[in-house]
C-alpha angles and dihedrals in degrees: 000000000000120000113244112195090205094063095063128046128181115228138135115254112197095195094056090044091056091051090047094048094048091049091047090055091048092049092049091049090049089051095046098043095033093208111193127324093257093054095041096042110030106021090039090055092049091051096045091060090052089045092055092045091050092047092054092045089050090069108018126058102209136128110301090217090059092047092048091049092047090048092049092049090047091051091048089050092053090048091053089051087056090051089057091044093237094175090059094045092049091042092233110183100173111111090207093054090045090051092049096045096034125223106226129065117223126177089211089064089073088059090049091052092050091049089049091054091049090052089046087056090051090051089050091052092049093049091045091054089048091052091047092052090047092053093046093053 
C-alpha cells in the first residue's frame, strides 16, 4: 500500500480530544478502584478501543473507518500477545506495563473490542452531524 500524503492530515480536533480525555479519566478510575470484574474486564475493554480511536482522531484527520479497523487490529494483536503470555516471556515486572498490555487472554475480549469499534462509529456519526450543523449555520 503506497503512502498518499493527501489521505492523512495532522490537525488538532477538540471534540475528539474531549472524548479521549473523558475516557482516559474513566479508564484510570476503573483501574484505581477496580470495580467488579465485568466493569474492569469487559466494559474497560470496550472503552479502551474508543479511547485509542479518539486519541488517533484527535491528531490525525483520516478516514474513521481506517482508524477503527486499525484500532481493532491493534486490540486483537494485544489480545494475542496475552494468549502467548508475552509479559512472562519478556519478564516484564512493571505493574503499569502489565496493566496496559494485560496478562490474561479472554475470548470475550474480542467481542468487547468489536463493540467498542461500533460505539466508536456511533461517536463518529454524532461528531460528524455536529460538524455538519456547525457548517450549515
